[in-house]
N, C-alpha and C positions, 0 to 999 in steps of 0.2 A: 363477294366477299370473299377472302382469303381465310384461310385456315386459321391464320394468326387474330384476324378482326373477330371470327366466329367464337373464339375460345375467349376472348374479351367481353364480348356481348353475353356469352353463358355466365360468367363470372358475375359480370352487372347485375344480371337477372337474379341470379342464385342470392348474393348480399343482398339485394333489396327484399328478397323473401324471407330471408334469414332475419333480416332487422324486423321486417314487418311481423314475423313470427314470435319474436321476443316480446316486441310492444302487445301482441294481441292475447300472448300468455299471460303478460303482466296485468293486462286489462280484466281477462276473464279468469285467471287462476285464484286470485285472491276471493272471487266471489264463489267458487266453487270449493275451497279449502275452508271458507268460514273465517271466523275471528280468532281462529286458534293460533296461540304465540309458538311458532315453530321457528327453529334455527334456518337461516336463509337458504343454505344447502339442503334444507328439506322440503321448501316450497316449490311450488311449480316452476316459477320463474329462476330460482336458483338453480333447479336440476336442468332446466332448458340452455339456461347460460353454460352451465358445465358441460353439457352434451354437445352443444355447439361449438364450444372451444375444442373439445376432443375431436368431433369429426374433422374441423378446421386442421389440426394438427396431423390426423391421418391421411386427409386430402392432399395437405403440403408434401408429406412423406412420399406418398404414391405417384405424385406428380414428377419427383426427382428420380422415379424409379424406371427403367426402360420396360414399358408394358410385354414387351416379348417374354420377358422373364417368367410372365405367369403361365405361358404355354409348357412349360417344364413339368409344372405340378397341377396342371389343370383337371387330369383325372385323380389325382390325391384329394385336390379340393373338392372334386364331386361326390367321390365316397365319404369323406368327412361331411359333407353338407346332407348327404343320405341318412347317415347315421344321427345326426342332430334331428332331422325332422322326424325320424323313427322314435327318438327319445320323447317326442311330444305325447307318445301313446303309452310310455312306461309308467306305471304308477310310483310315486315319489319323487319322479323326475319331471314329468310334464305337469304342467300347471294349467287348469280350466278357469276361465274367468267369461262370466256372460255366456256361458253354453260353448265358448269356443275354446278348442285345446291346442293354441299355437305357440304357448309360451313353455319354456323348460326352466328349471331352476337348479344351476349349477354353482353355487355360491353367489352367483349373478342371475337375475332374471332377464332372457331375452328371447327374443323371436329368431328361429332357425329360417324361418321363411323369407326375412330381409336380407340374410346372407345368401340365400338361394338365387335372389335376383341376379347378384352379380356373378354369382359362380355358375348360372345356367347359361347367361349371355357369354362368358370366357368359353365355356364348353363347346356352346354351337359355333361361335367365331372360330375356335381352334379346329373343330370337326370340319366344317365347310371350307376352310383354307387348307387342310390336309386333302380332302376329298372334293375339290371344287370341280374337277374334270368330270366326276359323276353325280354332280348335285342333283340332277335331272332325273336319276334312276329311283326305282321304287326302294330297294333295300339301303343304299348308301345315303342316297339323298332324302329319304322320308321316314323310313322304318327305323334305323338304328338314331338317329338323332331326334326325331320327332316323337317315338313311340317309348324308346328307352331312355336315352340321355336326358330329354326333356319330358318326356310323360310321365315317368315314375316319379321324379319329385312333386311333379305338379299335381298328380294324384294325391299324394301324401299330404301336401296342403290344402288341397280341396276337401278330403276327409277330415281334416281339423275343424272344418265348418268355418274355414276362413275363405269364404267364396269371393269376396271383394280382392282379395290378393292373387288368387287363383285366375279371378277372371282378368284382371290386369296384366298379369304375366303371361297369360295365354294370349292375350294381345299381343304383347311384346315379343313372344316366341315366334307366331305367326308372321309378325312383319318380318324378321330375320331370316326365316325360312323361306319367305316369297322373294325377297331380295338375293337371296343366296342361289336361288336357281331352282328349288323345289317346284315340281308340276302343279299347275293351278288347279287341276280337276283333282290330286290327291289333297289339296289344302281344303277345298270344297268339301271332299268326303269328310276330312279330319271334322270341320265345323259342324258338319251334320251330325256327327257322331257325339261331338261335344255338347250340341244343343239337346239333343235326346237324353244325354245323360244328366244335363243340368235341369230337364224337365222332369225326369224321375226322382231327381233328388230334392226337388221343390215341391212336388206332389207328395212325396213319401214323408213330408215333415209339416206337421201342424203349426209349428212356428214359422215356418218359412211361409206357408201359404197364408197366414194371417198377416204377414208383411207383405204379401202381393196385394190381398184385399185392401190393406190400410193404404198402400200406393195407389190404388184405383181412387179411392176417396179418403184423404187422410183428416178431413175434418170429423166424418163419422166415428173414426179410430183417434180421435184427439186426446183421449185419455187412457189410451191403450198402446197398440203396436204403431199408430199412427202419429204419437204426440211429437217425436223430435222433428218430423218433417212439416206436421202443422205448426208448429212453434216456430220453425226456420221460416215458414211463409208469412207469417205474423212479423217476424224480425226484418227480412226486407221490406214488407210494406211499410214499416214504421221508419225504416230508414229513407227510403225513397230515393232521390236522385244524389243527394251530397250527405245524406248521414246526420245522425243526430249528436255527432262528436265523439271524439276520442274517450272512452270511459264512461260515457253518459247512455249505454245501452242497459235495457232492464230485462230483456229475457235471459240473461245469464244469471240474475239472482234465483235460482232453484226452478226457473219455468223450463229451460232449454236442458236437457240431458247432454252430458259430454260436448258443453259448451267449450271446453278449452282444448279437445282433440278432435273427434270426428266431425261435428258441427261448428267447427271454429268460422268456417266460411261464412255461415249464416250471421254471426257476430261482426264478421267484417263488414257483409251487407247493412248491417243496422247501423254502426257507428260510422262508417265510411261511405255508406249509400251506393247507389249503383254505379256511380264513377270509380269508386274504390274496389267493388267487387269485379268491374269489368278491367280494372288495372291488373289485378291478380291474372284473370284469365290472360291477359296480353302479355304478362311477364313469362307465363309457363310456356304460350304459344312461340314467343321469341326465341326461347330458349331451346325448345324442341326443333325450330327452323334453323338455329345456329346449329344444333347438335347434327342435324342432316347436311347442313354445309360443311361442316368438318369432316363427316364421313366421305362426301363427295371429293373433298380435296385432299384425301389422306391416301396416298400412293402406295397401299401395302393392304392386301385382302383382309389380314386378320384385325388390323387396325381400323378398317373401313365398316367391317361388320360388327365389331365390337362398338364403335362409335354409336352406330345406327341403334343397337340393342341396348346400351347404358342409356339413350335419350329416350329409348320407347318406356324404359322402367321409371321414368320420371313423369313422363308426360302423361301416360295412360292412368295411373293411379292418381295423380291430380284431377284428370278430366272426370273419372268414374266419381271421384269425392266430390266435386261440385256438381255433377249430373243428381247425386244422391241428394245432397243438400237442397237443390232447387226443383226437387219431385220428379225429375226426368227418369229416374231409375228408381228402383226398389232400395230400401235401406240394406247396406252390406257391410257397414262397419269398417271403412275404410279412411286412415288418417290422411291430410292434406300434406304433400310433400314440402319439408322446409318451414312449415307455420303450427302443423299441430303439435301440442305437448306431446313428447314421447322420446324414448330413448334409443332403442335399436334402429326404429325408421330413420330418425335423425342423422343418426351417425352413418349408417351405411349410405344413404342417400348422397350425404356430402362426400363420401367416400368416391361414389360414382364421378363426382365432378373431378377428383383427384385423377381418377383414371382416364377421363376425358382430356385432361389438361397433359397427361402422359403420353396420349395419343399424338396429341399436336406438337409436342417438343420432340419426340422420339422417333417420329416417321421419317424414313428414308426420303429424301430430297431428290427429285429427278432433276438434275441441272440442265438437261435440255429443254425444259419447259420454261427457262428464263429466259425472257424476251432478247436482253443483250446478245446471248451467248447463241440462240438461235438466228438471229440476223447477221451474226458475225459468218456463221457458217453458211447462210445463204450466200453472203457478199464471195465467199471463197469457192462454193460450188454452187454457180449458178445454173 
């Protein structure tokens, strides 16, 4: 598969997922909002369409810009992202919803953690491109990029009680650091420390411990902490192989909390059945595979690392969301990329597609690898 074919595959998967998201938000949004008469732009469907169009405009714009430009401002962006993450903790600016302080209100309400995904991938790609000769050392290959550039923003996101985003971002960062040349034993040590911190955070919170207990037995907590996952199980069971039909799901009518956001995959399982849910998993897998192919085919260290990082920031949140909805993981409150109703996540995830396109369009081409020229050289120099 060539880089051009891989980016075409990414766009096809992305468009299919985006259209499915609009359709499912239309199916679930009206049930969540009720029968109140609202202007079209205030409905979940209207907002989803506007956010999708805005994201597409941004993605198309980013695809026209040479991605190497962002290396000039990468540390400015890192500091700006850090300030926005700190703002989540400031009274009057930070906004807490359902016990999570991951939003800020600066006239518009948005999540800095979504911006942090792209910013941190740009920062790591720039760092390892600049210091690729010493990527295997402790200080320049692990401590500065892992503990400082990546670790500080990650801890800010984690202490916002946004464990889902922090976990997905940590997995993406580990992938980038591993392929960039960081020593394996250092990665294992970091994972061990992260696991210990995660355990301490879970055992230190009664709410998180209740979620763990509900994960082990969702039926026993079906009227409390395990309600979402228990209703999701019932939705998948009702959907069967082919589903009950688009719009005919019943769990979204007040039974399944957040049916249009975090647990929209359960409604896909109910209305589209196992085949529809498996199709969504297949689309995300194909997109991730195409992103890896794009990274391999990119003849530029910065572009290669960035393509891998951006692909991971799309794939891992999707997999974690699906695993939560199917009760393979405890409930973490993570949206499904391109499909869940929301603004910040949708816009910045679509922007990642634009950056991936820019990598394919603006990567320097090594002409010697073009087979007719190579063959001609072999004829001249036998």
